[in-house]
N, C-alpha and C positions, 0 to 999 in steps of 0.2 A: 534283567540283571544277569551279567556273565558269571560263570562259576568262579573265576578269578575275583570278582567284585564281592561274591558271597563269602570266600575265604577271607577276604580282607575285612569285611564287616564282623566276621566271627574271631577276628584276632589271628588267624593263621597265615601270617605276613610271609613268612619264608617258604610255606608249601605254595602260596600264591606265586611268589617270586621265581620259584623253580618252574612252576607249570606255565608262567609267561614267558620264561626264557626258552623253554621248549618249544612253545608254540611259535616263537619268533625264529627258531631255528628252521622250522618246517615252511613258515610262510614270512621269510624276511623282509619283503616288501610292502605287506599288507598294513595299511595304517591303522586300523583297529587293534590289530595286534600289538603295533608299537605304542598305542594308546593305553591299552591294559598294562603293559610293563611300565610305563611311565607313570600311571598312577600308583603302582606297587612302589615303585623307586621314591615316589613323594613320601609315601608311610614310611620307607626305610630311612629315609634322610631325617624325618620328624623324629625318630628313635635315636639317632645317631648324632643330633647337633650339640655335642658336648665335646671339649678339648681331647679328654682321654679316648675318645672314640673318633678323632678326626681323620685317622687312615680310612676308617670305614667310609666316613661321610664323602670324601674325596673319590674314593672307588665308585660309590654310587652315583655321584654328581657326573664323573666323567662318563659313566655308563649312560646316564640320560643323555647327554649332549651327544653322544655316539648314536644315538637313535636318529637324530636329524629330524625331529617331531616339527612340521610344518609351523609358520609363525601364525597361520590361521588360527591354529588351536591355542589361542591365547591363554585359555584357562589353565591349561595344562602347564605351560611356561610359567604363569604367574604363582601357582600353587608351589612349584619348586622355588621360586625367588622369596615366597614367603618363609620357606624352610631355612633358604640362605640368608635372610636377615635374622632369623632366630639363631642361627649359627654365630653370626657376627656378633650378637648380643652376647653369647655366652663366652665367646672368645674373649671379648673385651673384660667380662666380669672375671675371667680366670686369668688375665693378663698374659695371653699367649705369646709365644716368641715372634717376632717379626715375620719369621719364615713361613709360619702357618698363615699369616695375613697374605703374603706374597704369593703363595700358592693359591689361597682362594680367590684372591683378585684377579689372579692370571685366567682362572676358569670363567669368571663373569665378567670380564672387560668388555666383551663384543656384545652382551646381552643387551636387548633393547627393552626398556621399561616404559610402560604407559605413562605419558605426560599427565600432570596433575591429579594423580590418583594417590589415595593413602598408601598403595604398595610403593610408589615412587618415593613418598616421602619417608616411608619406613627404611628403606634401604639406603637412602643417602644421609638420611640422618644417624644411622647404625654406622655407615662407614666413616662420619664425621666423629663420632665418639671415639675412633681407634687411631686418631691422628698423632696420639703420643705414644703408641706402640709400634707404629711402622712408618716408612716413607712412601709406600706403595699405594696408599690410600687416594693420594693426590690425583693418580691417574683415572681412577674410577670417578671420582667427582667432576674433573675434566669433562670425561667422556659423557657424563648425563647431564652436565650443565645446571646452573642455577634457575635459569628461566623456565624450566620445566616443572617447578615447584607450585603447587595451588596457590593463588594470589593472596589467600588468608594467611600465608606463612611469610609474607612479607609486611605485616602488620606489627607493631610494637606491641610488646607484652606489657602489661601494668599489673604488677603483684603488690598487693596492699600499699598503692601509692608509689611505689618503685617502679621505673620503666627499665625493662630489660629487651636486649636485642632479639628480633625475630629469627627464626631458623634460616630464613632466606638472607639476612644480614651477617649471622655467622658463619654460615656456608660460604658467602661471597668474601668475607674479611678473612678467612682461613686461606682460601684460594690466594688472595692478592697478598697476603704476607709471606706464604710459602714460596710463591713465585718471585715475588720482587726482593727478597731478601737473599736469594741464591746470587753467587757470584756469576755464574755462568749459566743464566737461565736459557732454556730451550725456547727459541723465538716462536716456534709454533704454538706452544703452550701460553706464551705470553700474549700472543694474538688472540687466542680462545678466551683468555681472561680480560682483554680489552673489549670484545664482543659482549661479555657477559655485564662487564661494568656499563657499557653504553645502553644494553637493553634494560637492565634494572635502573639505572639513572633516567631513563626515558620514560618508565612505566610506574615506577614507585619513588616519588621525590621525597620521601621521608628517610632515606638511606643518606647519611652525611658525608661519607668519606670517599664517594665515587670519583671526584676530580683529583683527590689527594692520590689515590692509588693509579689514577690513569697517568698522572704524572710519572710515578715510580715506573710503571710499565712502558712508558715511552723512554725513559732512561735507559730501561734495560734493553730496549731496541735501537738505543744509540740515536733517538729522533729528538734532540733538546728544544727544537723548535717548538713542537708540539707538546712537550713536557711543560715548557715555560706557559703555554696557553693554558695547559689544565690546571697548574698551581695557581695561576692569576686567577682563575675562574674560581678556585676553592677559597683563596684567601679573601676574595670580595664577599664571600658569605661567611667566613669564619675567621676573621681577621686577628683573633687573639691566640690562636693555636701556635705556639713556638716551633713545633715539628714542621709546620708548613713554611715557615719563614725559613728556618733551617734549610728546608729542601730547595727553596728559592735561591738561596746562596749556592748550593751544590750545582744547580742548574746553570746559573748566569756565568757567562764567560769574562767579563768585565770585572777585574779586581775590586775596583772601587765598589761597585754595586754589590759583590758579594760581601765586601765588608760591611756596608749599609745595611743588608739583609741580616748578617749575623748580630750587629747592633740592636736591630729590631728583636731579634731572637731572644736575646738574653735580657731583655726588659719586659719580656711577656712573664705573665703570671704564672708560676709553676711552682710544684713541690721542691724542696731543697734536694739537690742531686739531679734532677732532670735537665737542668740547663748546663750542667758541667761540660758535657761533650762540645756545645757550642762556645762556652766560654774559652776552653782551650783552644778551639780553633781561631776564634777571635783574637787571643793573645798572641799566636804565632803570627798572625796577619800584623797585627799592631808592631810587633818587634821587627818584622820586614820593613814596615814603614817608618821605623825609628819613630814612633810615638811612645816614646820610653816612659812617660810620666804615666799615662793611662795603662800601659802594660804593667807597670810595677804594682798599682793599686788593683788590677785585675788579678795579677798573680797572688796577691796577698788574699784577695777575697777567695779564690779557687783554693788555695792552700788552707785556709781555715774551713771552708765548706767540706773539703776532703778530711779534714781532723775531725770535725764533728759526726760526720758520717761513717767514721772508722775506717776511711780508707787511705791507705800508705800512699805517700808521693815516691816518684823516682827519684834516683840519685841526679839524673840530668834535670829534674824539675828542681830539686833544692838548690842545684850549683847556681842557678839564675840568680838567687839572692846575693851570691858573692862577686856578680860581673860589675864593672865598671859603670856601665849605664844604668845599673838598678842602685847602685849607692848614690850616684849623681842626680838621681831623679827625685828631687827634694820638694817640688811645687805640689801643693795640695789640689786634688781634682776629685770630682765627683764622676765615678764611671758612669752611672746611671744617667747623668745629665747629659755626659759626653755622647753616649750611645743613642740618646733621645734625640739630640739635635742633628748627629749625623745620621740617623735613620730616615730624616724627615723626606730626604729626596725620594728613597726607595718607595716609601710609603706613599707619596705622590705620585709616583711611577705606577704603582700598583692601582691607585684609584684617580688615574687621569681621566677617565671618561665619565667620572661621576660629577653631577652638578653641584657646585658649592654654593652655599647659603651664608648672607651676610649676618653675623651677630656681634655681640659684645660680651666682655668678661666682665662679670659683676661681683665676683668674689674668689677669693683664693683661700682654701682651707688648707693651712700649713700642717695642721695635724695629720691628715688623710692625703696630702699632696695632691688635692684635686682643685682644678680650676672650674669655675662654675660659669656657666654660659647661657645666653638667652638669644633666641633668634625671633621669636614670635610668642604670644600668649600661650599657645599650645605646643611650641617647640623650644624645648630647653633641656640642660643636662650638666653633666660634669665629664671631665677627662683627667686622668693622670699626668701631670706636667713636669714630674721628676725635678722639682726645684728650680725650673728654669728661670734665671733672675731676669731674662729679658722680658718676660709676661708679667703685666702689671694690670690691676683693676682699671677698668675705663678703655683697655685696648679694644679696638676693632679688629675682629677676626673673621677669616672665611672658613667655613666648616663644610667638610663633606659628611653627611650623616646617615646613619642606618637606623631605619624605624623598626623596633623591636617590640612586638607586643606579647604579652603574657598575662598570666591570671592577676597578676598586680596592676595591670593597665598598659599604658603605651610609654615606651621610654625612647631616647634617641641617644644612640652609641656615636662618638666622635671617630671618625675613621682617619681623617686626615684635618690638621689645623694649621693655619699660618695668619700672621699678622697682615692686616690690610688697612688701606686708607678709605675703603668704601664705608659710608655709614649705614647702620642697619635701619630698619624700617622706622618711622616716625611715631608708630604706636609703642614702640619699647625704647626709643631714645629722644629726648628732647633737649634742645638748647633754648633756653627761656631767658630773656631780659626784661625785668619787671621791678615794681616796687614790692618789697616785702609787705604783706597784708595779713588781715585776720579776717576770715571769712566763718561765720557760723562755729567759732572756736576753733578753727584750724587754720594754721598758719601755712600761706603758701607764696609762691613766687609764680604769678600768672596762673596757669593750670597744674602746677606741680606742687603739691603738698610737701613741706620741709619741717624739719625738727627746729624749732625755733631756738631750743638750747645751743645746738651746733651754730646757729647764726649768730647769737649772742657771744659765743666763745670766740668768734671770728671778729667780735667788735661791731656787728651790725645791730640796727634797730628797725622797729617799723617804720615803713616809708622810705627806707634806703633802698635806691634801685641797684639791683645786682643781676649778675648774668650766671645763670645755673646749668650745668650739664647734670643730667638725671637720667637713670635707668629704671625702667619699671620691673620690678621683681616678679618673677614666676608666681602665678597664683597658686594657693595650696589648694588641696581637694575639698577643703572647707570654702563655702561662701563667704567672701569678705571684700571689703574694700580694697582697691587696686594700691598697691604699696610702691613707692619710688624710692630710689636710693640716690641721693644728691652726690655726685662724683667730684664736682667742683663748684665754689662759690665765691665770686670775685666782684668788687665794687665796679660799677661803670668805669670809673676813671682809671681804673687798673687794667682795664680790657684793652 
């Protein structure tokens, strides 16, 4: 052990510091002497990692880097960075001014951190915590990149049943939001973001927003073709997100498709106020198209929402209610139904490569605005149909479905639905012509069991030959006999 190390151990840091500097003056090129001073500087940094002592901290840090210790002496460099990490934590706790963070990050911007280590995690997580106190944090995170975090930091966190994003997800999301929300993003920074999004998307499939921010990044680079590819990929996985449909509208150049995408946006489920921006965009498009009736009702809805949220309306906005087009638009219309029908084309475009399945509507839940469908015994569900009066029980439909599995079981989400002439499978839909019979206490027409009270209410009796159209209802989770719903019953002579 050297004399300097002995002094450090005994707590005589400043005596060790002076001795190490004197030795360096005598032998400025000797690496062992540099290492002695570097270790002393590490101790001094540890003692000065507080905001009130930041001037001393920066002086010692600058002195260390002036030594030009070879990178092969990695332990020395890492020990210094541990002190830097502690300093960042203290600056954050003290809510230091942005200038202090700027100065520190200028010192460490070119430092290489060992990938996949606890030191790397400590530094980048500490820098991330400073994002509300300065803007220069972003250059440090861009420099070190998300990909160098240990793999376990991309696993979702589960705390008392509540899922929370991992450090990797938070880090990538912070970079993405910062860079894609700027009016004039640096193209080289955006390209780094794209590289990190690609890497994380390829290696960690549980991060949900990759394609969404790839789309925004390509917009920043003015590459709308790739932006559209990315947002379409995102929508095919997460079709209910209003922000994604709004972004698709922003990307598309065709005005009609832009309106269709906005129509889809405003009928997505969201909290009050979250759709205001899209609703206002849509209003001005409808006004330009002279769709005055829809524009009037949308204007009223937006105004009511603003009032409920305590948001004031501009004088220009209020003035629309006094214009002649507004006063003359007296026909009643449902904005939701209009948007649902108008958005069908863009939804079909998004899911054009998905295979459609033939099904049938067996019920309309008016209270919940849900159309219930069945494709097969194990493929069924419901979708919101926004009071579309063109849809009726017994309609054949083609559905593009997404299979969703969770702790409750398997469900099928209808991504796109359109009426069809194609019959569904015979296992769920039957057209039977036969006499009304009673077998073992069960009334039936051929193989289809019927409600005899319904038949008698129509004037039929046992032995009458009728033609029945029936749909097999989805089986419940309990074992029970198959249930059939008669859609129509007609006498043979009326057929």
